[in-house]
DOKE-493223 format. One record per residue: residue in one letter; y, x, z of N, C-alpha, C, O in turn. Coordinates in steps of 0.1 Angstrom, whole numbers. Each point is the difference from the previous one (the first is absolute). Layout:
   type   nnorth   neast     nup   canorth   caeast    caup   cnorth   ceast     cup   onorth   oeast     oup
      A        Y       X       Z         Y        X       Z        Y       X       Z        Y       X       Z
...
END
This chain:
   type   nnorth   neast     nup   canorth   caeast    caup   cnorth   ceast     cup   onorth   oeast     oup
      X      634     978    1505         4        7     -13       -1      -9     -10       -9      -8      -1
      X       19       8      -8         2      -10     -11       -9       5     -13       -1      12      -2
      X       -4     -19      -5        -7        4     -11       10       0     -14       12      -4       0
      X      -19      10      -9         9        2     -13        3     -17      -4       11      -3      -4
      X      -20      -6       6         2      -11      -5       11     -10       7        4     -11      -4
      X       -2      16      17        12       -4       6       14       1      -6        9      -8       3
      X       -7      18     -11        11        4      -5        2      -5     -16       10       1      -7
      X      -21      -7       4        -2       -1     -16       13     -11      -4        8       3      -9
      X       -9     -13      15        10      -14      -4       15       4       1        8      -3      -9
      X       -4      11      21        15        6       1        5       9     -11       11       0      -6
      X      -24       9       3         4       11      -9        3      -6     -14       10       4      -6
      X      -19     -14       1         2       -7     -14       11      -6      -1        7       2     -10
      X       -2     -10      23        13       -6      -4       11      10       1       10      -1      -7
      X      -12      12      14        11       10       0        3       7     -13       12       2      -4
      X      -23       1      -6        -1        6      -9        4     -11     -13        6       4     -10
      X       -8     -15      12         5      -11      -9       15      -2       1        7      -1     -10
      X       -2       1      23        15       -1       1        6      12      -5       10       0      -6
      X      -17      11       9         8       13      -6        1       0     -18        9       4      -6
      X      -20      -7       2         0       -1     -15       10      -8      -4        9       4      -8
      X      -12     -19      13         9      -11      -7       17       1       7        9      -4      -7
      X       -7       9      16        13        0       5        8      14       2       11       2      -6
      X      -18       7      14         8       12       4        2       7     -12       11       3      -3
      X      -22       2      -5         0        9     -10       11      -5     -10        9       8      -3
      X       -9     -21      -3         8       -4     -10       13       2       6        8       6      -7
      X       -4     -12      19        13        4       8        6      14      -2       12       2      -3
      X      -22       7       6         4       12       4        5       6     -17        9       8      -3
      X      -18     -14      -7         0        7     -13       13      -6      -7        5       6      -9
      X       -1     -16      14         8      -10      -9       14       9      -5        3       0     -11
      X        3       6      21        12        8      -6       -5      11     -13        6       0     -10
      X      -16       7      13        -7       11     -10       -3      -7     -14        3       6     -11
      X       -9     -18      12        -5       -7     -12       15      -4      -8        1       1     -12
      X        9      -6      21        11       -6      -6        7      11      -7        6      -3     -10
      X       -7      16      15         7       11      -8       -7       4     -11        6       5      -9
      X      -21      -8       9        -8        4     -12        0      -9     -10        0       3     -11
      X        0     -16      15        -3      -11      -9       14      -8      -3        2      -7     -10
      X        8       8      18        11      -10      -1       -7     -15      -5      -11      -3       4
      X       19      -5     -13        -4      -11      -2      -12      -1     -14       -3     -10      -8
      X       -1      23       7       -11       -1     -10      -11      -6       1       -7      -3     -10
      X        3      -1      25       -10       -8       5        3     -11       8       10       1       7
      X      -16     -12      -7         3      -12       5       -6       2      16      -10       7       3
      X       16     -14       6        -5        2      15       -9     -10       3        4     -11       4
      X      -16      12      -5       -11      -10       2       -6       0      13       -9      -8       2
      X       13      17       8        -5        2      12        5     -11      11        8      -9      -3
      X      -13      12      16         3       -7      13       16       4       3        4      11       2
      X        5     -21      -1        14       -1       5        8       8     -11        8       9       3
      X      -12     -12     -16        10        4     -12       -2      17      -1        8       7      -6
      X      -19      -1      10        -2       12      -2      -11       3     -13       -6     -10      -5
      X        5      22       2        -9        4     -14      -12      -3       7       -2       1      12
      X       -7      -7     -21       -15       -2       1       -9      13      -1       -2       4     -11
      X       -2       1      22        -8       13      -3      -16      -2      -1       -6      -6       9
      X       -1       9     -20       -13       -4      -2       -8      11       6       -8      -3       8
      X       12      16     -11        -8       10       5        8      14       4       12       1      -4
      X      -16       7      12        10       13       2       -9       9       7       -9      -3       8
      X       14      16     -11       -10       12       5        5      12      -5       10       1      -8
      X      -16      10      12         2       15      -4       -3       0     -15       -8      -8      -6
      X       15      17       1        -1        3     -15       -4      12      -4        2       8       9
      X       -7      -5     -19         0       15      -7       -5      -3     -14       -5     -11      -3
      X        8      21      -5        -3       -1     -15      -11      -7      -5        1      -7     -10
      X      -12       9      17       -14        0      -5       -1     -17       1       -9      -6      -7
      X       16      -1      15        -1      -15       2        9      -8     -12        0     -12      -1
      X        7      20      -7        10       -6     -10      -10     -10      -8        4     -12       0
      X      -16      15      -6        -6       -8      -8       -6     -12       7       -1     -11      -4
      X       -5      17      18        -7      -13       7       11     -10       2       -3     -12      -4
      X       15      14       9         8      -11       3        5      -7     -13        2     -13       0
      X        0      18     -10         4       -4     -12      -12     -11      -6        2     -11      -6
      X      -15      17       8       -13       -7      -5        0     -14       9       -4     -10      -5
      X        9      11      18        -3      -10      12       11     -11      -6       -4     -12      -1
      X       18      16      -3         8       -9      -4       -3      -7     -13        2     -12      -1
      X       -6      19      -7        -5       -4     -15      -12     -10       0        1     -10      -7
      X      -13      12      16        -9       -5       0        1     -14       8       -8      -9      -1
      X       18       7       9         3      -11       8       10      -8      -7        3     -11       4
      X        4      16     -16        11       -4      -7       11      -7       8        3     -12       1
      X        2      23       6         7       -3      11       15       2      -7        3       7      -9
      X        8     -17      16        15        1      -2        2       9      13       -2      -3      12
      X        8      15     -16         2        6      14        9      14      -3        1       4     -12
      X        5       3      21         6       13      -2       -9       9       9       -4      -3      11
      X        2      14     -16        -6       11       8       10      12       1        4       8      -9
      X       -2      -9      23        11       10       5       -5      14       4       -9       0       9
      X       12      10     -13        -5       13       5       11       9       4        9       3      -8
      X      -11       1      21        11        8       5       -6      12       7      -11      -2       6
      X       18      14      -8        -6       13       9       13       3       5       10      -8      -2
      X       -7      19       7        11        6       9       14       0      -8       10      -2       6
      X      -12       5     -19        12        0      -6        2     -10     -12       11       0      -6
      X      -22      -8       2         2       -9     -14       -4     -12       3       -8      -1      10
      X       11      -9     -17        -6      -14      -1       -2      -1     -15        7       5      -8
      X      -18     -12       5        -4       -5     -11       -6     -14       0       -8      -4       9
      X       11      -5     -19        -5      -11      -1       -7      -7     -12        7      -1     -11
      X      -19      -3      11        -5       -5     -12       -3     -17       0       -6      -6       9
      X       12       1     -18         1      -17       0      -12      -4      -9       -3       4     -11
      X       -4     -13      17       -10       -7      -8        2     -15      -1        4      -7       9
      X       -8       2     -21        -1      -14      -1      -12      -6      -5       -3       6     -11
      X       -4     -14      14       -14       -5      -1       -9      14      -3       -9       0      -9
      X       12      11      16        -8       11      -1        3      10     -10       -6      11       0
      X       17     -14      -8         6        6     -12       11      11       6        6      -4      10
      X       -3      16     -14         9        7       4       12      -4      -8       -1      -2     -12
      X       11       0      21        12       -6      -9       14       9       5       12      -3      -5
      X      -13      11      11        11        7       3       -1      11      13      -10       0       7
      X       21       7      -5        -1       12       9       13       4       7       11      -2      -7
      X      -10       7      16        12        6       5       -3      14      10      -11       1       6
      X       20       7      -7        -2       15       6       14       3       6       10      -4      -4
      X      -12      12      12        15        8       6       -2      14      -4        9       7       2
      X      -21      -1     -10        -2       12      -5       10       3     -11        1      -9      -9
      X        6      20       9         8        4     -12       -7      -2     -13        5      -9      -8
      X      -14      15       6        -7        0     -12       -6     -14      -6       -3      -1     -12
      X        2      -8      22        -4      -13      -3       12     -10      -1       -2     -12      -2
      X       13      17       2        12       -8      -3        2      -6     -15       -5       6      -9
      X       11     -17       7         1       -4     -14        8       9      -8       -3       2     -12
      X       14       4      18        11        8      -7       -8      14      -2        3       7      -9
      X      -12      -4      18        -8       14      -3      -10      -3     -12       -1       8      -9
      X       -6     -20      10        -8       -1     -13        7       0     -14       -4       7     -10
      X       15     -15      12         9       -1     -14        3      16      -5       -3       5     -11
      X        8       3      22         1       14      -3      -13       9      -4        2       9      -8
      X      -12     -10      13       -12        6      -2       -5      -2     -12       -7       8      -5
      X       12     -22      -1        -7       -4     -12        8       2     -11       -4      -4     -11
      X       16      10      13        10        1     -12       10     -10      -2        9       3      -8
      X       -9     -13      15         6      -12      -3       17       1       4        8      -7      -6
      X       -5      17      15        13        2       3        2      13       2      -10       7       1
      X       23       0      -1         3       14       0        2       3      16        0      -9       8
      X        3      22      -5         0        3      16       12      -7       6        1      -3      12
      X       11       1     -22        13       -5       6       -4     -15       3        3      -6      11
      X       -9       0     -20        -4      -14       2       -9      -3      13        2      -9       8
      X      -11      18      -6       -10        0       8        6       1      15       -3      -7      10
      X       13      17     -11         7        3      15        7     -12       4       -1      -4      12
      X        8      -4     -23         5      -13       7       -8     -10       2        1      -8       9
      X      -11       8     -17       -10      -14       3       -9       4      11       -5     -10       5
      X        2      20       0        -8        2      12       11      -2      13       -5      -2      11
      X       18       3     -12         8       -2      10        1     -15       3        2      -5      11
      X       -3      -1     -24         3      -15       0      -13      -6       7        1      -7       9
      X      -13      11     -14       -12       -5       5        0       3      15       -4      -9       8
      X        7      20      -4        -2        2      15       10      -7       9       -3      -3      11
      X       15       0     -16        10       -5       7        0     -17       0        4      -8       9
      X       -9       6     -22         1      -16      -1      -14      -7      -3        0     -12      -2
      X       -9      19       2       -13       -4      -7       -3      -2     -12        9      -2      -9
      X      -22       1       6        -4        0     -17        7      -9      -7        2       3     -12
      X        2     -15      17         5      -14      -6       13       5      -9        3      -3     -11
      X        4      12      20        13        3      -5        0       8     -12       10       2      -6
      X      -23       4       2         1        7     -14        0     -10     -12        1       4     -11
      X       -3     -16      13         1      -10     -10       16      -1      -8        2      -3     -11
      X        8       8      23        13        2      -6        3      12      -9       10       1      -7
      X      -20       8       7         1       13      -7       -8       2     -13        5       4     -10
      X      -21      -8      12        -9        1      -8       -6     -13      -6       -3     -10       5
      X        2      13     -19        -6      -14      -5      -15      -4       6       -8       8       2
      X        7     -21       0       -11       -4       7      -15       6      -7       -9       4       8
      X        7      -5     -21       -14        5      -5       -1      13       5      -11       3       3
      X       20       5       0        -2       14       1       -3       1      15       -9       8       3
      X       16     -15       7        -5       -4      12      -15      -3       3       -6       4      10
      X        2     -13     -19       -12       -6       1      -11      10      -4      -11       1       6
      X       14       8     -17       -10       10      -1       -1      12      11      -11       5       3
      X       23      -2       4        -1        6      10       -7      -4      10       -7       7       6
      X        9     -21      -2        -5       -5      11      -16       0       0       -7       2      10
      X        2      -4     -23       -14        0       0       -4      14       0      -10       3       7
      X       17       7     -14        -5       13       5        0       5      14       -9       9       3
      X       17     -14       5         3        3      13      -14      -4       8       -5       7       8
      X        0     -19     -12       -12       -4       9      -10      11      -3       -6       4      11
      X        2       2     -23       -10        9      -1        5      11       8       -9       6       6
      X       20      -2      -6         4       13       8       -2      -2      16       -6       8       8
      X       12     -21      -3        -4       -2      13      -14       1       3       -3       6      10
      X       -3     -12     -17       -17       -1       3       -4      14       2       -6       4      10
      X        8       4     -21        -4       15      -1        6       6      12       -6       9       5
      X       16     -11       1         8        6      10       -8      -1      14        0       8       9
      X       -7     -20      -9        -6       -6      13      -11      11       3       -2       4      11
      X       -6       0     -21       -13       10       1        4       9       8       -8       4       8
      X       22       3      -8         3       12       8        5      -2      14        3       9       8
      X       -3     -22      -4         3       -4      14      -11       5       8      -12      -3      -3
      X       15      11      13       -10        4      11       -1      -7      13      -11      -4       4
      X       23       0       2         0       -8      10       10     -10       0       12       3       1
      X      -16     -16      -3         8      -10      -1       -2     -12       6       -8       0      10
      X       13     -11     -14        -6      -15       5        4     -11     -10       10       0      -6
      X      -19      -9       6         2      -12      -9        3     -14       6       -5      -2      11
      X       10      -5     -17         3      -14       6       -1      -9     -14        9       2      -9
      X      -19     -11       9         0      -11     -12        7     -12       4       -6      -8       7
      X       17       6     -12         6      -12       3       -3     -13     -10        1       4     -12
      X       -3     -14      14        -4      -13      -8       13      -7      -3       10      -1       7
      X      -14      -3     -23        11       -9      -5        3       5     -13       -1      12      -3
      X        6     -23      -4         4        5     -17       11       9       0       10      -3       6
      X      -11      15     -13        12        8       0       13      -6      -7       -3      -5     -10
      X       13       5      11        14       -7      -4        8      13      -4        8       6       7
      X      -13      -3     -22         7       12      -6        9      -5     -12       -2     -10      -6
      X       12      20       3         8       -5     -11       -8       1     -11       -9       8       0
      X       11     -16     -11        -9        3     -11        0      12      -9      -10       2      -8
      X       22       8       8        -1       12      -7      -10       8       6       -6       8      -6
      X        4     -10      18        -7       10       8      -14      -3       2       -7       7       7
      X        3     -17     -13       -17       -6       2       -6       9      -9        5       6      -9
      X      -19      -4      11        -9        4      -7      -12      -9      -2        1     -11       5
      X      -12      15     -11       -13       -6       0      -10       9      -3       -2       3     -12
      X       -5       1      22        -8       13      -2      -12      -3       6       -1      -7      10
      X      -11      13     -17       -15       -1      10        1      10      11        1      12      -3
      X       -2     -16      13         0        9      15      -10      10      -1        2      11       5
      X      -15     -15     -11       -11       13       1        4       8     -10       -2      12       2
      X        7     -16     -15         3       11     -10       11      12       6        0      12      -2
      X       10     -20       9        12        7       6       -7       9       9        3      12      -1
      X      -11     -16      11        -6        7       9       -8      13      -4        0      11       5
      X       -8     -15     -16        -8       12      -6       10      10      -5       -2      12       2
      X       12     -17      -9         8       10      -6        7       8      12        2      12      -2
      X        2     -17      12         4        7      12      -11      12       3        4      12       2
      X      -15     -17      -1       -10       10       5       -3      12     -10       -4      11       4
      X        6     -13     -17        -1        8     -10       11       8       1       -3      12      -3
      X       16     -15       7        11        9       1       -2       9      12        3      12       0
      X       -9     -17      12        -2        6      11      -11      13      -2        0      11       5
      X      -10     -18     -14        -8       12       1        5      11     -10       -4      11       1
      X       13     -13     -12         7        8      -9        9      11      10        1      12      -2
      X        5     -19      11         9        8      10       -6       9       5        4      11       2
      X      -19     -15       4        -6       10      10       -9      11      -8       -3      11       5
      X       -1     -17     -17       -10        8      -6        5       6     -16       -6       9      -6
      X       16     -15       3         7        4     -14       -3     -11     -10       -5     -10       4
      X        7      12     -16         1       -9     -10      -14       1      -7       -6      11       0
      X        0     -23      -7       -10        1      -6        1      -6     -13        5     -11      -2
      X      -12      20      -8         5       -2     -14       -4     -13      -3        6      -5     -10
      X      -16      -4      15        -5      -13      -4        6     -11       6       -3     -12      -1
      X       14      16       9         7      -13       9        9      -2      -6        8       8      -6
      X       -6     -23       5        13       -7      -7        8      -7      10       -6      -7       9
      X       19       7      -9         9       -5       9       -1     -15      -3        3      -4     -11
      X       -7      -6      20        -1      -15      -5       14      -5       2        3     -11      -5
      X        7      17      11        14       -6       4        7       5     -13       11      -6      -2
      X      -14      15      -7        10        5      -9        6     -11      -9       -7      -8      -6
      X       21       8       7         7       -9      -9        8       7     -11        8      -6      -8
      X      -10      20       7        10        7      -8       13       2       7        2      -5      11
      X        7      12     -19        14        3       6        8     -15      -1       -1      -7     -10
      X        8       5      20        11      -14      -3       11       6     -10        4      11      -1
      X       -2     -21      -7        12        5      -9       13       1       6        1      -6      11
      X        7      12     -14        12        7       7        7     -16       1       -1      -9      -8
      X        8       9      20         7      -13       6       15       0      -3        6      11       2
      X        0     -21      -7        15        1      -1        5      -8      14       -2     -12      -1
      X        6      15      10         5       -7      10        8     -10      -2        8       1     -10
      X       -7     -11      18         9      -13      -2       13       3       3        9      -8      -5
      X       -6      18      13        14        4       5        1      13       3      -11       5       4
      X       22       2      -5         1       11       3       -2       8      15        9       0       9
      X      -20       7      -8        -5        3      14       11       5       9       -2       0      12
      X       13       5     -17        12        8       9        5     -11       3        9       4       7
      X       -8     -15      -8         5      -12       6       -6      -7      11        4     -11       3
      X      -17      18       3        -9       -6       9        4      -3      14       -6      -6       8
      X       18      10      -6         7       -1      14        6     -15      -1        5      -5      11
      X       -4      -2     -23         4      -14       0      -14      -8      -7       -1      -3     -12
      X       -8       1      19       -11       -9      -4        5     -13      -2        9      -5       7
      X      -16       0     -17         1      -15      -4       -4      -9      11        8     -10       3
      X      -19      11       3        -5       -8       9        0       4      15       -1      12       2
      X        2     -19       7        -1        4      16      -16       7       2       -9      -1      -8
      X        7       8      19       -10        3       3      -10     -11       3        2      -7       9
      X      -14       5     -16       -11       -7       4       -9       3      12       -3      12       3
      X        1     -22       4       -10        2      10      -14      -2      -5       -9       3       8
      X        7      -7     -20       -14       -1      -5       -6      15      -3        8       8      -4
      X      -22      -6       7        -6       11      -4       -8      -4     -12       -9      -8       1
      X       13      15     -13        -7       -2     -12      -11      10      -1        1      11       4
      X      -13     -14     -10        -9        9      -1        0       7     -16       -8       9      -2
END
């Protein structure tokens, strides 16, 4: 009869091989869809470098953000459940951007909810964002307005993570390669605490003494660069780059 020690070395090698080769290989296509070229490929055989992965639920949001912050990582935190994908981008531990497939966390929706664009403009912009990616919005919306919307989106994405019940996370190493108008510079723990406050408000109702740390006030009304009704003839081709 073999003892447990007889299996220790082969099992260790098998797990190492699984973590370093098999899992990155299996996840590569999914990560490509989520990240595009917003993150460098630092892993083996030109794949994304995976630092950590596992099951996710909303209560882990602050812990994962604290880990990234305390270790001053350059990384992307990808969080996916059955229907959605969200990405938080970190640079030296600071929160520098976000991406989301959730409708209410799209840039066009944030511009609309903040009063920067009307309903007609929103409907055109959300179509452009979904079909061509966020970078295509630069042909239609002034860069300063997109920067403010991108910063607000970071707060919205983090708040949304707290309601995820069953999901998975992947921490990808590397310095984010984001277009300048979509970059932010935020304290991740301040954003995490604001997300927790909002989650508590959703569950238990608002408190009189609670202040919204993300509040920027309404965005000024934006005059689009070109007529939104001409959106069928975009200026630039579809970009492969995923901007946060």
